[in-house]
C-alpha positions, 0 to 999 in steps of 0.5 A: 669123065668131067673136065678139070677146073685147071683146064677151064681156067687155062681156056679162060686165060687164053680168052681173057683179052676178050670182054664178055667171056663167062662160063656156066657149069652143067653137069660137070662140064662147061658152057662158055659164053661170049657176050651172052651167047653160047660160043663153046663147050668144054667137055671131057677135056676137049674144047668144042666151038659151034660150027658156024660158017666163020669157025668152019672157015677158020678150022678147015681141018677140025674134026666134028665131035659131040658133047656126049657119046652118041649125042646128035649135036655136032661141034668143031673140036679145037686142038690148038688151044695154046694159040691165044691170038687164034682163039681170040680171033676165032671168037670175034669172027664167030660172034655175029653168027652165034644164035641169041641165048634163049631168054629165061621165061618171064613169070606169068602175071598174077591172074588176080591183078588188074591192068 
């Protein structure tokens, strides 16, 4: 079951006060980036954030969930998606703890070119 565009639009609207929010479609689901770092996932109509220490602290009763059934990557499910202020503070608190995004591999230099 993939996530609807309406749900994505709602989440993006909730995060609209933050600069640097973007998303990427991946196999019918969405990665949510905050200032070029993967902060959350939208999968099967669920909003899941990375379990960094600040998110765990701000979501003490959140259940852990995975992106797919049987998946090993455990994320925190955010149920209170109607609270725009909370979501904004959550993302701001998480930012410094999020891992840097892996950069795309640079093209190999032409072996015939000389430096």
